[in-house]
N, C-alpha and C positions, 0 to 999 in steps of 0.2 A: 492452495498454498502451490498448488501446479500451475498457473497462470503469469506468476510472478517474475521477473527477468530482473539481472542487472546490465546497468549500464554503465561504462567506463567513460570517466571524463579527465582530461587532460587540462590543466592551467598553466599556464606560462608568467612568470611576473615580469615587471618590467627589467627587475636585472638579472632577465634568463634562467630564473631558477623553474624549473619544472615539477609538479605535483600531480598526482594522478590520485583520482578519485574513483569509489564503485559506490555507487548510488541505486536503491532496489527500489523498482517503479511496479508500481501497485495500482490496477484500477476497477471500478466498478465493474460487477459482471451482469449484464442483464441476462435473466433467464426467460422471462416472456418480454418482451419491448414493450413498454409504456405500464406494467401490471408488477413488475417482480424485476427486484434485482438487490444485489447483496457485496459488501465489500468486506475482507478478512485482512486485516492489519497484527501484525507482530512485531511489537518493539521491545526491546532489551526484560525480556520478562512479563510482558505484560501484552494478552491479546485482547481484541477486539471483533467483536463482528458487528455491522451495520446493516439494517436490512430496510428497505423502504417498498410497500405493497402501495400500487394503483396510484402513486405521486402524491400520495395523502396520508398513511398512515409508517411510522415511523419507528425504529426499535433498532437500540445498542445494547450490545451484551459485553462485558468486559471481566476477564479474570488474571489473575497471576500466575504465571506459569515456573515451575521449579526449573533453576536452571543451573 
């Protein structure tokens, strides 16, 4: 959760209507390059951890969080 950041994107339509959107950006974390990486996501009451070991073995664990 500490490595996430929010990007703010401004969109403007042809009629000059402007809308600002905030996007949560989260990327894979390489613990040991080529050996172990993971991705943690939290999406509206559901958390998922994805793990890849040696670019061969993968695991995904998910659970519903109380909000």
